[in-house]
N, C-alpha and C positions, 0 to 999 in steps of 0.2 A: 469489650474490645472496641477500640476507637479507630475509625477509618477516616483519613483525610483525603479530600478531592481538591486538587489545586488548579488555579487559573494558569494556563500555559503562558510562559514568558516569551516564547519565540513569536515575533510579529507575524510570521506566515502560518501560524497554527491556530485556526479557529475552533478546532474540535475540543471536546471535553471528555474526561474518562468515566463519568457516571451521568446517568439521566434519572429523572424521577422514578421511572419503572424499576431500575436496578437499586436505587436508594431504598425503596420500599422493601425489596427482597433482602438487602443486607440488614436492614432493621429487623426484618422478620426472623433473621438468624441470631438476633440478640445483640447486634452491633450498634454502636453510636456513630452516626455519620456526620462529619463536619465538612461543609463545602465553603471554599473561599469565595467571598462575594465577587460576583461577576464572572465566575468560572464558566458558566454556560451561556453567557450573553451572546457571543458570536455564533453560537449554535442554536440560537433562538429559544434558550431556556432561561427565563429570569429567576432571580433568587426566590421569588414568591412561590414558584412551582416546586423548588427543592424543599422549602419550608412546609408546603402543603403535603409533601411526601414524607415528612418527619425529620428532615435534616436540620442541623443547626447551621447558621451562617456565620462565618468568621470574617472579620474585617481585613485581615492580612494573612499572608502565607505563614508567618510566624505563629499567629493565633491558631490557624487551622492545624499546623503541625505539632503544636504543643501536646505532648503525651500520646501522639498517634502511634499505634502499633503497625498500621498498614497504610501505605501511601499509594494512591492511584493517580497515574498520569498518562498523558498521551506520549510525550517525549521524555527522554531520560532527564532526571533533575540536574540543574546546573550547579555550579560551585556554591552559590549563595543559598540555594534550597538545601543542598547537602549539609551545609553547616547548621541548618535549623532542624534537621531530622534526627530524632533520638537514636542513639546507638542501639543496634539490635532490631530496629524496625525493618519491615519488609516493604520494598518498593516494587511495584509491577507497572511496566510501561513498555513502549516500543523503544528499546534501548539503543538501537543502531550501533552495535559494538564493533563492526568491521572497520579497522583503520582508526579506531578511537581508544587505543590502549590506555592513554593518559586519563580519560574519563572513567574507565573501569577501575584503574588504580586509585583514583580519587574516591570513588564510591567504596572500595574496599577499605581504604584508610579511614573513611568516615564511620566504618563499622556497620554499614548498611547492607542488608541482604537483598540483592537485586535479581529480578526475573525479567527476561526479554520475551515478550509475547510473540515476536516474529520468529523465534526459534522453536515454536511449538511443533512437535513431530506430526507429520501428515499421516495419522492413523485414525481409524474409525471413531474411537473414543474421543479424540480431540477435535473433530470436525467443527463442533460448536464453539471452539476456542480459537479457531484459525483466523487471526487478524489479517494475515496476508491475503487470504481469499476474500474476506468480507470487504476489505478496503480496495483491493484490485478490481473487484466486481464493479464498484462504483466508479473507479477510475476509467474502466473500459467504456462504461455508459457515457460518462462526462466527456471523454475524448471525442466521441462521435458528435455530441452536442456542440462542443467547442469547434470542431472541424467544420460542421455545418454553418455555424455562426460566422466563421471567417470566409467561407467559400463564396458567399454572395449569390448563389444560384439555388434553385430547388433541388431536393434529393430525389423525389419520386418522379416517374414519368407522368406527365400530365397531357391529357388530350383536351384541347380547348378550341373554341371557335376561331381563335387566331392562329391555330396550328399546334403541333405536338412539341412538347418539351421533353427531351430525352432524359432518362434516369442518370443520376450521377454514378460514377464508378469509384468504389471505395476498396482499398487494398489494406488488409490487416497483416502486419508482420510480427509474428510471435503469437502463438495460440495457447496461452495459458489462461488463467481465469479472466484477466483483463481482456485478452484478445477474443475469447469466446463471447463475452458480454458485448464487446464492440461489434462483433459480427451480428449478433442477435438484434442489437439496437439499430444498426445500419440497415438490416433487412426489414425491420419493422417500419423504418422511415422510408422504405421504398427504393433504396439504392441497389445497384448491381454489385455484389460483394465477392471478392476473391481474398484468399488468405494463404499464408505460408508459415511453416515451422520446420525445424530440423527433426522433430520427433515423429516417427511414423504413426503413433497412436492417434495423433491429432487429425489425420486425414479424414477418418470416419466422423470425428466430431464436427469438423468444418462442414462436411457434406450433409450431415444430419440437420444442420441449421440453414441449409439452402444456399450455401456459398460454394465456390469452386476452389479446389486446392491447387496450389502452384508450388512445385518443388522438383529438384533433381532427385529422382527416386532410385539411387544406386545402392550397392551393398553397405557402404558406410552409413547412409541415411537409415537403413533398416536396423542399425544398432545404436542409434544416436540418442539414447535416453538413459539417465542414471537410475539406480534402484529406487531413489527417492522421488522419481517422476520429473526431474529437472532435465533441461537440455544439456547435452555434453558439448564441450568446446570442439568444433569441427576442425579437420585438417585444412591446411592452406589450399590444398588441391581441390577439396570439396567446396570451400568458400569461393574459390575462383569460378568453378562451374556454376554454382548457385548465383553468384553475382551477375554472370552473363545472362542467365535466364531472367533474373529480376530486373536487370537493366532495361531490357526490351519491354517488360510488363509495366514498369513504373511510368514510362513515358506516356502511356495511354490513360493513366489514372487521374481522377479529379482530386481525391483525398487519399492520403496515405497515413496510416496510424501505426506507429512502432511501439512495441511493448516488451522487447527482449532484455531480460536481466538475468544474470547468474549470481546467486547470493555471494557476497564478499568479493566480487570482482568488478572492474570497470565495465560499463555497458559495451557490448560488442558493436562495432560500426557496421551498420547494415546499408545505409544510403550514402553514397559518395557525392561529392560536389558535382561530378559529371551527371549523376542520376538526377539530382535536384534541378540542374539547368536543362535537362531533357524534358521536364514537365511543362505543360501548357501554362501560359500566363493566367493567373487567378487560381491556380491549383494550391492545395494546402497540405502540409505535412504536420502531423501532431506527434511529438516525441515524448512518450510517457517515461522514458529512461533518462531524461535530461539532467536529473539531479545526480546521476552516477556517470556523467560525462556524455551521455546522449548516444542514440543510435544513428542520428542524422548529422552529416557534416554541416557545420554552420549553425547548429542549434545553440541557443543561449538560455541558461536557466533564468526563469522569471521574465523572459522577453518574447515578443512576437517579432521575428526578423523577416523583412521582405528583401529577397535577393533580386539581383539585376533583372531577371526575366519576369518579375512580378509574382513569383511563387512565395507564399508565406510559410515560415517554419514556426510553429507554435510550441513554446517551451515553458508552459505553466508549471510551477512547482507545487507540490502537495496537492495534486489533483483531487484525491478524495476529500480534502478540506474545502474544495469548491462546492461540495454538497454537505456542508458542515453538520446540519441537523440529522440527516440520514446516516452519515458516516459515524457520528457520535453515538447514535442509537445502536448501531450494529457493533461498534467497538466496545461500548459499555456492556453489551450482552456477552461478547467474547470474554471480557475481563471477569464478569460475574461468574461465568461457567467455570473458569479456571480457579478463581479465588475461593469459590465454594468448596473445592476439593481440599483446601488448606484449613478449613474451619471445623473445629470439633463442635458438632451440633448440641451435644449434651452440656459440655462445659461452657459453650458460647465463647470460645476463645480461639486464637490462632494456634494451629497445631500442624505445622508443615510436615508432611511425610517425605523425608529426605531421600528415601529409597524408591519413591514413585517415579516411573519413567518420564512423566511429564515434568516433574520437578527437576530431575537430573538433566533433561534436555534444555531447560530454560534458565536454570540457575547460573548466574554469572559470578556473583560475589557472595561470600559467606564467612562470618567470623574473622573479618579483616583480611581475607585472601581472595584473589581471583581464582575461582575453582573450576570454571568451565574449561575442559581440555582444549578446545579450539582457540582459547584466548589467554593461555598461560603465558606469563612474561618470559621472554627469551633470556636464557642464562648468559 
């Protein structure tokens, strides 16, 4: 079995889909691994380290893909890459299928069997394959670091001979994996931390990390979670009550980090223009949802915007990629854990178990068709 690892073509993507550790494991399963030259360069992994792990280095994507049964990527293959992948090959990547029906159709027409890592079900067996969690964890950490870098003041309280420096106040909006890591990081750095989320289960998690929970805790709040553990979309009435509470709280904060995303939908607006202007000059907002439209009014993808009152809105894209080496290492392990379930250890060949619940949940295209029920073409 031949596995190809490609260099990402998107200029904002420094991550890579395999690292020497996972290359060795794939080779141990009887696979031949071919890595496109330079694939790991932006993640701090030179070609020589892949060679030392047993991989072959290919000079181009075409050479890497020649005869490949399995293709590993961070982002879904573009049209040029699809044209070079052999029919019947399996591609595993973060496919970003929502709103990209044309890309799925193109993959199906190319005869490629694609799997979206971000659709992995959140069950115990699949925890080690959960790319959303592994990457969001890093995004939450990096958001605090980026916020602190733009803030221009210290985070912890400091008692000095020249006087006391007060601790910074950091408010985390959205307490999923990214939000929890942001709370933990901000607490470790000495800030006074508060957090909010519409899911009642998060209150205990927030408080266990030493932060204070802020929310309107009415009857709707007590039922605001889907069976899959995601936040439900709240009623306009609840949003209004919550906005009033948050409005007064945000005005007192030094750094606000927003992490709210609902899969397949635009990011909910959490921070209005009025809230932004209520903050003190020099305050910072970090919007982790900026690529899906943003939680903060005025946020721009790929930019740091300074509004009239001196408040900065940080809109970095691909925040996990800002920690490319660590993000690649975790993503590569997620990929390996999933792909290993598709390999017949005795035959040393690809043997996808099509009735496996993990396969059913993540498989987008197969045998020339878009097969995932959530992305079926509209009649």
